[in-house]
C-alpha positions in Angstrom: -14.7 5.6 -72.6 -14.6 4.5 -69.1 -16.6 1.2 -69.2 -14.0 -0.4 -66.8 -13.3 2.8 -64.4 -12.7 1.8 -61.1 -10.9 -2.2 -62.2 -7.7 -3.1 -62.0 -6.3 -5.7 -64.9 -3.3 -7.3 -64.5 -1.6 -7.8 -68.5 1.0 -10.7 -68.7 3.6 -10.3 -71.9 2.1 -6.6 -72.4 5.3 -4.9 -73.7 4.5 -5.7 -77.0 2.4 -7.4 -79.6 -1.1 -8.2 -78.7 -0.3 -8.1 -74.9 0.3 -4.3 -75.7 -2.6 -3.5 -77.5 -5.2 -5.4 -74.9 -3.2 -3.2 -72.3 -4.0 0.0 -74.3 -7.4 -0.9 -74.7 -8.0 -1.7 -71.0 -6.5 1.7 -70.1 -8.3 3.6 -72.6 -11.7 1.9 -71.0 -10.7 3.3 -67.4 -9.1 0.2 -66.2 -5.8 0.8 -64.1 -3.4 -2.0 -65.7 -0.5 -3.8 -64.7 2.1 -4.7 -67.5 4.4 -7.8 -66.8 6.6 -8.9 -69.0 10.7 -10.1 -69.6 11.8 -7.2 -71.0 11.7 -3.3 -69.1 12.3 -1.4 -72.0 8.9 -2.1 -74.2 7.2 -2.3 -70.7 8.2 1.1 -70.0 7.3 2.3 -73.7 4.1 0.8 -73.5 3.2 2.2 -69.5 4.6 5.6 -71.4 1.9 5.5 -74.5 -0.7 5.0 -71.4 0.2 7.5 -69.1 0.6 9.8 -72.1 -3.5 9.3 -72.8 -4.0 10.2 -69.1 -4.2 6.3 -67.7 -3.1 4.5 -64.6 -0.6 2.3 -65.3 2.4 0.1 -63.6 5.0 -2.1 -64.7 6.7 -5.5 -63.6 9.6 -7.0 -64.8 8.6 -10.9 -64.2 8.8 -14.6 -66.3 5.1 -16.2 -66.3 7.7 -18.9 -66.4 8.5 -18.9 -62.9 6.0 -19.2 -60.3 7.6 -17.0 -57.7 7.1 -14.3 -60.4 3.6 -15.0 -61.0 2.4 -14.9 -57.6 4.6 -11.5 -57.5 2.5 -9.7 -60.3 -0.4 -10.5 -58.8 0.2 -9.5 -55.4 1.9 -6.5 -56.6 -1.5 -5.7 -58.6 -3.3 -5.8 -55.8 -0.9 -3.8 -53.7 -0.8 -0.7 -55.8 -4.4 -0.7 -57.3 -6.5 -2.3 -54.3 -7.6 -5.4 -56.4 -7.9 -7.5 -59.2 -10.8 -7.3 -61.4 -9.5 -8.5 -64.8 -6.4 -10.9 -65.7 -5.4 -11.5 -68.8 -2.8 -14.4 -69.5 -1.2 -13.4 -73.1 2.0 -14.2 -72.4 3.5 -17.2 -74.0 7.0 -19.0 -75.9 7.4 -21.3 -78.3 9.4 -22.8 -80.8 7.8 -23.6 -84.3 8.7 -26.7 -85.8 7.3 -29.7 -87.8 6.1 -31.9 -85.4 8.8 -34.9 -86.3 11.4 -32.3 -85.5 9.8 -30.7 -82.1 11.7 -31.6 -79.3 10.6 -32.6 -75.8 12.5 -29.2 -74.5 10.5 -27.6 -77.0 7.4 -28.8 -75.8 8.2 -28.4 -72.1 9.1 -24.5 -73.2 5.6 -23.9 -74.4 4.1 -25.7 -72.0 6.2 -23.8 -68.9 5.4 -20.4 -70.0 1.6 -20.9 -71.7 -0.7 -23.8 -69.6 1.1 -23.7 -66.2 1.8 -19.9 -66.3 -2.1 -19.6 -66.9 -2.7 -22.2 -64.0 -0.2 -20.5 -61.7 -2.0 -17.0 -62.4 -5.3 -18.3 -62.1 -4.7 -20.0 -59.1 -2.8 -16.6 -57.6 -5.5 -14.5 -58.2 -8.6 -16.8 -57.1 -9.0 -15.0 -53.8 -8.7 -11.5 -55.3 -11.1 -12.3 -58.2 -13.7 -13.7 -55.9 -14.1 -10.5 -54.2 -14.3 -8.6 -57.0 -16.3 -11.2 -59.4 -14.3 -10.6 -61.7 -13.2 -11.9 -65.4 -10.1 -14.0 -66.9 -9.3 -13.9 -70.7 -6.7 -16.6 -71.8 -5.1 -16.3 -75.1 -5.3 -19.3 -77.4 -4.9 -19.2 -81.0 -6.3 -19.8 -84.5 -3.3 -21.7 -85.4 -3.8 -24.1 -82.6 -7.5 -24.8 -83.9 -6.9 -25.1 -87.1 -4.0 -27.6 -86.4 -1.2 -25.4 -88.4 1.6 -27.2 -90.4 4.7 -26.3 -87.8 3.1 -25.7 -84.9 3.6 -28.4 -82.7 4.3 -27.6 -79.5 2.6 -24.4 -79.8 -1.0 -25.6 -80.7 -0.4 -28.7 -77.6 0.2 -25.5 -75.4 -2.8 -23.4 -76.6 -5.0 -25.9 -76.7 -4.4 -27.4 -73.0 -5.4 -23.4 -72.4 -8.3 -23.8 -73.6 -9.2 -27.1 -71.6 -8.5 -25.3 -68.9 -10.7 -22.2 -69.5 -13.7 -24.4 -69.9 -12.8 -26.2 -66.7 -12.5 -23.1 -64.4 -15.4 -21.6 -66.1 -17.5 -24.0 -65.2 -15.8 -24.4 -61.6 -15.8 -20.4 -60.6 -19.4 -19.4 -62.1 -20.3 -20.0 -58.6 -18.2 -17.4 -57.5 -18.9 -15.0 -60.6 -16.1 -15.0 -62.3 -16.3 -15.2 -66.2 -13.3 -17.3 -67.6 -12.9 -16.7 -71.4 -10.3 -17.6 -74.1 -9.8 -15.1 -77.2 -7.9 -16.7 -80.1 -6.5 -13.6 -82.0 -4.8 -13.2 -85.4 -3.1 -9.9 -85.2 0.1 -8.6 -86.7 2.8 -8.1 -83.8 5.9 -7.8 -84.2 6.7 -12.1 -83.8 3.9 -12.4 -86.8 5.5 -9.9 -88.4 9.2 -12.0 -88.3 7.4 -14.7 -89.0 6.1 -13.8 -92.3 9.4 -11.9 -93.4 10.8 -15.3 -92.6 7.8 -17.6 -94.5 6.6 -15.1 -97.5 4.7 -18.0 -99.0 3.3 -18.5 -95.7 2.2 -15.3 -95.0 0.8 -15.2 -98.4 -1.3 -18.4 -97.8 -2.3 -17.0 -94.6 -3.8 -13.4 -96.0 -5.4 -15.2 -98.8 -7.5 -17.5 -96.2 -8.9 -14.2 -94.0 -12.2 -13.3 -95.5 -11.7 -10.2 -94.4 -8.3 -9.7 -95.8 -5.9 -8.8 -93.3 -4.3 -9.4 -90.2 -6.0 -7.5 -86.9 -4.7 -4.7 -85.3 -3.5 -5.3 -82.3 -5.4 -2.5 -80.0 -8.1 -1.9 -82.3 -9.3 -5.5 -83.2 -8.5 -7.2 -80.3 -7.5 -4.9 -77.5 -10.8 -3.2 -78.0 -12.8 -6.9 -78.1 -10.9 -8.0 -74.8 -12.2 -4.8 -73.0 -15.5 -5.4 -74.0 -15.2 -8.7 -72.8 -14.4 -7.8 -69.5 -17.0 -4.9 -69.0 -20.6 -5.7 -67.9 -21.5 -6.0 -71.7 -20.5 -9.1 -71.4 -21.5 -10.0 -68.4 -23.3 -13.3 -69.1 -20.6 -15.2 -71.5 -17.9 -17.5 -70.3 -16.7 -20.3 -71.4 -16.7 -18.9 -74.9 -13.9 -19.0 -77.3 -13.9 -15.8 -79.2 -12.7 -16.2 -83.0 -10.6 -13.1 -83.6 -9.1 -13.5 -86.6 -10.9 -11.8 -89.3 -13.1 -15.4 -90.1 -10.2 -17.5 -90.6 -11.7 -20.4 -89.6 -15.0 -20.6 -91.5 -12.7 -21.6 -94.8 -10.9 -24.3 -95.4 
């Protein structure tokens, strides 16, 4: 599969979970992929898997909560691959607590690593995306759309990202840049840990998914993102794709 041959992609938080799945799928479709994240070991593991499949890949350790790191991620992608066609803002750090237990510091952490990081990455990438008439995919959350209990700071951050995405889609459409949101429900390491710590919540979540399972980070989420940034979806912008097995369809 070579729908993305000749294109360069930057994926934040690509060492594990959904970010890893997206990176693998983009590379499988022919894109050169820059993997970024805070943990070198997981980035190297993902890069080795991509290289083993014959893909072109590079890694860069950095924190999206630091603006200089974000600028460096974009600049290094362009330096190594000659441009930037696809930006995937996947990285997000947050603490899950009920609203009355959520602190200002919890919200600040979620915003610095979420909507502020997305804002910085999009602004930094804009000149290169204009040149390539590229595509941006930002990660939202069905937990935020549904207003899940215990996700106050996380939901605030993810819905801010969706608002920013809609504005960018309107403003950047004139440049040929598409900006969309994906809200995944995938069995990432973070989800596995959360479910292990909250088994009753895990049962409720699975019972509420019409397809009866959590998504696979690569085959269910990554392949959908690869299709989204390809020419097959060239007329879609400003949209939120709920890749969560139909979970938002039932009460």
